[in-house]
N, C-alpha and C positions, 0 to 999 in steps of 0.2 A: 730069363723067364721072369715074368712079372707076378706079383702076388695078388691075390684077390682081396680087395678091401672089404671089411665088414661094415654093415650099416649100424650106426649108433641110434639110440632112441630119438634123438633130435631129428635125424633124417627120416625115420619112420613116421614121426609126428607130422613132418612137413609133407609127406606123401598123402596123408589123410586130410590135410588142411582144407582142400577144396570141398570136401564132403562133410565138413564139420557143421557148417551152418547152411541150412536150406530153408527157404521161405515156405510157409504153409500154403498149399494150393489144394484145389479140389482133386479128387481121385483121377478124373479124366485128364486134367491139365498136368497133373504130376506124372502120370504114365507117359503122356506125349512128350513132356520135357525130358524125362529120363531116357526115353527111346532116342530122342534127338541128340542128347548128350552122349549116349553110347555110340551112336553112329558117327558123331563128330570126333570122338576119341579114336575110333577105328581109322577114320580118314587121316587124322593127325599122325597116328603111328605109321601109316603107309607113306605119307609125305616125308616124315622124318627118316624112315628106312631108305627111301629112294634118294633123298638128299645126301645121306651119309654114304651110300653106295657110289653116287656120282663124285662126291668129294674124294673118296678113296681111289676111284679110277683116275681122277685128275692128278693124283699124287700128293695131295695135301698132307703135310707132315704130322698134323695133330689128329688124324683119323687112322685108327688101327683096324686091321681086318677083323679082329674079334668083336669090336664095337659094331661093325657093319653086320656081321653075322647074327649077333644078338638082336640088333634092331630088325633085321629081316625076319627072324623067328618070332619076335614079339608081334610084328605086323601080320605074319601068317596065322599065328594062333588066334589073334583077335579077330581076324577076318573069318576064320573057320567058326569061331564061337558065334559071331554075328549071323552067319549063315544058318547055324543050328537053331538059334533063337528065332530067326525068321521062319524056318521050317516048322517049329513048334507052334508059332502063332498062326500060320496058315492051316496047320492040322487042326488046331482048336477051333478056328473060324469055320472050317468045313464041317467039323463035328456038330457045332452049334446050328449051322444052316441045315443039317440033315435031321435035326430033332423034330419030332412030331409035336404039334401044339395042341 
């Protein structure tokens, strides 16, 4: 049985590195860019999960079943989150469109 490795502070800092510096944009461009980035991240998680599953199926020695399952769950959770965000955006849009002027 393998042990679970703990994350040290350096690894946690590296996880937040892409978000540390952001250029100043207008609100509209910032929202569009953030939405596009979130969708790209969801897509990358799905691609990574599928690639690890294929590698496991092909019998590659450096891919374990627990890695594959964790990647699949990350992909699933991120997709469900994206769907919920989309639903909230559609609901807000419909509510705004139904307002009386």
